[in-house]
C-alpha positions in Angstrom: 23.1 0.9 -4.0 21.5 1.0 -7.5 18.7 3.5 -7.9 16.2 0.7 -8.8 17.0 -1.0 -5.5 16.2 2.2 -3.7 12.7 2.2 -5.1 12.2 -1.5 -4.2 13.6 -0.8 -0.7 11.1 2.1 -0.3 8.2 -0.2 -1.2 9.4 -2.9 1.1 10.0 -0.4 3.9 6.4 0.8 3.6 5.2 -2.7 4.6 7.5 -2.7 7.6 6.5 0.7 8.9 2.9 -0.4 9.5 4.2 -2.4 12.5 5.5 0.6 14.4 3.9 1.3 17.7 3.1 4.8 16.6 1.7 3.8 13.2 -1.7 5.3 12.4 -3.3 4.0 9.2 -5.8 6.9 9.2 -3.0 9.4 8.8 -1.7 7.5 5.7 -5.2 7.3 4.2 -5.8 11.0 4.8 -2.4 12.0 3.4 -3.0 9.8 0.3 -6.4 11.4 -0.5 -5.0 14.9 0.2 -2.3 14.3 -2.3 -4.0 12.3 -5.1 -7.4 12.8 -6.7 -8.9 10.0 -8.7 -8.0 11.9 -11.9 -4.4 12.2 -10.8 -4.3 8.5 -9.8 -5.6 7.6 -13.3 -3.1 9.9 -15.0 -0.2 8.3 -13.0 -1.4 4.8 -13.9 -1.6 5.7 -17.5 1.8 7.3 -17.4 3.3 4.1 -15.9 1.6 1.7 -18.3 3.6 2.3 -21.5 6.9 1.9 -19.6 5.9 -1.5 -18.4 3.9 -2.7 -21.4 2.3 -5.7 -19.7 -1.3 -6.9 -20.0 -1.0 -8.3 -16.4 -0.1 -4.8 -15.1 -2.9 -3.3 -17.1 -5.4 -5.6 -15.4 -3.8 -4.9 -12.1 -3.9 -1.1 -12.7 -7.6 -1.2 -13.6 -8.4 -3.3 -10.5 -6.4 -1.0 -8.3 -8.1 2.1 -9.7 -11.5 0.4 -9.3 -10.7 -0.5 -5.7 -9.5 3.0 -4.9 -12.6 4.6 -6.5 -14.8 2.1 -4.6 -13.2 3.0 -1.3 -13.5 6.7 -2.0 -17.2 6.3 -2.9 -17.8 4.1 0.2 -16.2 6.8 2.4 -18.1 9.7 0.8 -21.3 7.8 1.0 -20.7 6.5 4.6 -21.1 2.8 3.4 -20.6 0.3 6.2 -17.4 -1.6 5.1 -18.0 -4.4 7.6 -20.4 -5.9 5.2 -17.5 -6.9 2.8 -17.0 -10.6 2.9 -13.2 -10.8 2.4 -12.2 -12.9 5.5 -11.1 -15.8 3.3 -8.8 -13.5 1.3 -7.5 -11.6 4.3 -6.0 -14.8 5.7 -3.2 -14.7 3.1 -2.7 -11.0 3.6 -2.6 -11.5 7.4 0.1 -14.1 6.9 2.1 -11.7 4.6 1.7 -8.9 7.2 3.0 -11.3 9.9 6.1 -12.0 7.9 6.7 -8.2 7.4 6.2 -7.8 11.2 8.9 -10.4 11.9 11.3 -8.7 9.5 10.5 -5.3 11.0 11.0 -6.6 14.5 14.3 -8.1 13.5 15.5 -4.7 12.1 14.3 -2.9 15.3 16.4 -5.3 17.4 19.5 -5.3 15.2 19.7 -1.5 14.6 17.7 0.4 17.2 19.9 3.5 16.8 19.8 3.4 12.9 17.0 5.9 11.8 16.7 4.0 8.4 15.1 1.0 10.1 
């Protein structure tokens, strides 16, 4: 498999792993913040930008950094996140998650002894 495909597969696999019975989102959140500070996240985004050279990615990168910083501030400040009105936007994300669950379930059925799925 080409190296680029390995990276894409790893990204896709991340979306399938969330459907495992033992998946704990809090562990992933904690692991992320233990590994990456806001400064390191910013530096990584800056590092990736010149390689892609896209205004759309620049906009996405800024939005991603803004969202991560907002979540961090909300957590540190004990902000009640239930006040966020994103239900209309979550509908599409829930549909996308349902599709990844179906794919994950398929791989679990097809290759239960294969540790890669």
